[in-house]
TIMISE-543863 format. One record per residue (C-alpha): x, y, z. Coordinates in Angstrom, 3 decimals. Example, Ala and Ser with C-alpha at 12.3 -4.5 7.8 and 13.67 -1.06 7.14 Angstrom:
# TIMISE-543863
{px=12.300 | py=-4.500 | pz=7.800} $
{px=13.670 | py=-1.060 | pz=7.140} $
***
This chain:
# TIMISE-543863
{px=-10.220 | py=16.388 | pz=-0.444} $
{px=-9.248 | py=12.669 | pz=-1.274} $
{px=-10.571 | py=9.119 | pz=0.140} $
{px=-8.383 | py=6.853 | pz=0.371} $
{px=-9.791 | py=3.149 | pz=0.981} $
{px=-7.907 | py=-0.223 | pz=1.637} $
{px=-8.789 | py=-3.308 | pz=0.560} $
{px=-7.582 | py=-6.904 | pz=0.367} $
{px=-5.510 | py=-8.266 | pz=3.547} $
{px=-5.993 | py=-10.945 | pz=5.753} $
{px=-4.458 | py=-14.221 | pz=7.100} $
{px=-2.396 | py=-16.094 | pz=4.936} $
{px=0.461 | py=-18.768 | pz=5.352} $
{px=3.956 | py=-18.074 | pz=4.744} $
{px=5.714 | py=-18.199 | pz=1.601} $
{px=1.994 | py=-17.255 | pz=-0.037} $
{px=0.686 | py=-14.404 | pz=-1.662} $
{px=-1.200 | py=-11.937 | pz=-0.992} $
{px=-3.236 | py=-9.169 | pz=-3.143} $
{px=-3.611 | py=-5.582 | pz=-1.304} $
{px=-5.248 | py=-2.691 | pz=-3.185} $
{px=-6.303 | py=1.289 | pz=-2.169} $
{px=-8.191 | py=3.790 | pz=-3.931} $
{px=-8.236 | py=7.444 | pz=-3.904} $
{px=-11.507 | py=8.700 | pz=-5.134} $
{px=-12.287 | py=13.030 | pz=-5.160} $
{px=-13.241 | py=15.490 | pz=-7.013} $
{px=-10.793 | py=17.465 | pz=-9.362} $
{px=-8.090 | py=14.435 | pz=-8.782} $
{px=-4.482 | py=15.385 | pz=-8.872} $
{px=-2.944 | py=13.073 | pz=-6.949} $
{px=1.527 | py=12.749 | pz=-7.180} $
{px=2.196 | py=10.082 | pz=-5.720} $
{px=0.508 | py=6.737 | pz=-3.785} $
{px=1.955 | py=4.157 | pz=-1.300} $
{px=2.285 | py=2.040 | pz=0.976} $
{px=3.168 | py=2.063 | pz=4.426} $
{px=3.419 | py=-0.018 | pz=7.574} $
{px=3.592 | py=-0.295 | pz=11.206} $
{px=3.237 | py=-2.801 | pz=14.020} $
{px=2.069 | py=-2.239 | pz=17.430} $
{px=4.629 | py=0.225 | pz=19.273} $
{px=6.884 | py=0.494 | pz=15.966} $
{px=7.268 | py=3.001 | pz=14.060} $
{px=4.946 | py=3.586 | pz=10.921} $
{px=7.811 | py=2.571 | pz=8.258} $
{px=7.877 | py=2.573 | pz=4.144} $
{px=7.498 | py=-0.365 | pz=2.026} $
{px=5.828 | py=1.231 | pz=-1.274} $
{px=5.800 | py=4.110 | pz=-2.936} $
{px=4.093 | py=4.681 | pz=-7.155} $
{px=5.724 | py=8.301 | pz=-7.254} $
{px=6.039 | py=11.234 | pz=-9.805} $
{px=6.077 | py=10.190 | pz=-13.886} $
{px=5.942 | py=5.898 | pz=-12.519} $
{px=9.238 | py=5.657 | pz=-10.666} $
{px=8.553 | py=2.912 | pz=-7.861} $
{px=10.542 | py=3.003 | pz=-4.681} $
{px=10.898 | py=-0.507 | pz=-2.168} $
{px=11.951 | py=-1.109 | pz=1.580} $
{px=14.799 | py=-3.056 | pz=0.840} $
{px=13.209 | py=-5.747 | pz=3.414} $
{px=10.917 | py=-6.351 | pz=0.839} $
{px=12.630 | py=-5.778 | pz=-2.369} $
{px=11.732 | py=-8.187 | pz=-4.762} $
{px=8.780 | py=-10.018 | pz=-3.062} $
{px=5.904 | py=-6.794 | pz=-3.575} $
{px=5.179 | py=-5.096 | pz=-6.584} $
{px=3.412 | py=-1.748 | pz=-6.766} $
{px=1.636 | py=-0.583 | pz=-9.627} $
{px=-1.110 | py=1.919 | pz=-10.406} $
{px=-4.331 | py=2.498 | pz=-12.252} $
{px=-5.830 | py=5.622 | pz=-13.194} $
{px=-9.599 | py=7.204 | pz=-14.544} $
{px=-11.203 | py=10.180 | pz=-14.605} $
{px=-12.069 | py=10.311 | pz=-10.769} $
{px=-10.669 | py=7.861 | pz=-8.966} $
{px=-6.703 | py=6.478 | pz=-8.724} $
{px=-6.248 | py=2.735 | pz=-7.644} $
{px=-2.744 | py=1.292 | pz=-6.369} $
{px=-1.940 | py=-2.426 | pz=-6.136} $
{px=0.475 | py=-3.702 | pz=-4.087} $
{px=1.399 | py=-7.717 | pz=-4.408} $
{px=3.226 | py=-9.367 | pz=-2.233} $
{px=4.775 | py=-13.035 | pz=-2.441} $
{px=6.921 | py=-14.928 | pz=-0.472} $
{px=5.364 | py=-13.819 | pz=2.584} $
{px=6.771 | py=-14.169 | pz=5.561} $
{px=5.850 | py=-13.551 | pz=9.420} $
{px=7.501 | py=-10.496 | pz=9.938} $
{px=6.116 | py=-8.720 | pz=7.152} $
{px=2.488 | py=-8.855 | pz=9.809} $
{px=1.630 | py=-5.776 | pz=9.929} $
{px=-0.914 | py=-3.114 | pz=9.718} $
{px=-0.500 | py=-1.764 | pz=6.109} $
{px=-1.330 | py=2.072 | pz=5.484} $
{px=-2.300 | py=3.146 | pz=1.919} $
{px=-1.768 | py=7.478 | pz=1.061} $
{px=-2.584 | py=9.472 | pz=-1.488} $
{px=-0.354 | py=12.850 | pz=-2.031} $
{px=-2.611 | py=15.737 | pz=-2.879} $
{px=-2.314 | py=19.235 | pz=-1.567} $
{px=-1.106 | py=16.878 | pz=1.409} $
{px=-1.330 | py=13.485 | pz=1.704} $
{px=-3.782 | py=11.088 | pz=2.814} $
{px=-4.464 | py=8.381 | pz=4.985} $
{px=-6.793 | py=5.151 | pz=4.967} $
{px=-7.607 | py=3.814 | pz=8.134} $
{px=-5.278 | py=0.700 | pz=7.092} $
{px=-5.311 | py=-3.185 | pz=6.695} $
{px=-4.701 | py=-6.276 | pz=8.424} $
{px=-1.961 | py=-8.773 | pz=6.718} $
{px=-0.681 | py=-11.427 | pz=9.104} $
{px=1.835 | py=-14.212 | pz=8.206} $
{px=2.153 | py=-17.931 | pz=10.294} $
{px=1.281 | py=-21.391 | pz=10.197} $
***
């Protein structure tokens, strides 16, 4: 069993920056990949950024050059951070973190609002 917990988020003005953090913890941890999706009400969940096997990263076209994903491991916890800059109103969404172990484990989601 893997527990995924997100933190960060909140309200920021257009053009501003915000950081999200996600920790995956559990016994005998072997996390193959972690990443972020986002979802607005009534819309499908869409990929934002992935930190996969071998440190390979992928980003949605809409966030390339503005968002950066990074990962840090210790004995029992894996943490992935999403640094967001140049935020736009269309980045407003609930952001969900996932961690892949034997299956995908999801966090509860965290709100990011970009508004003046």
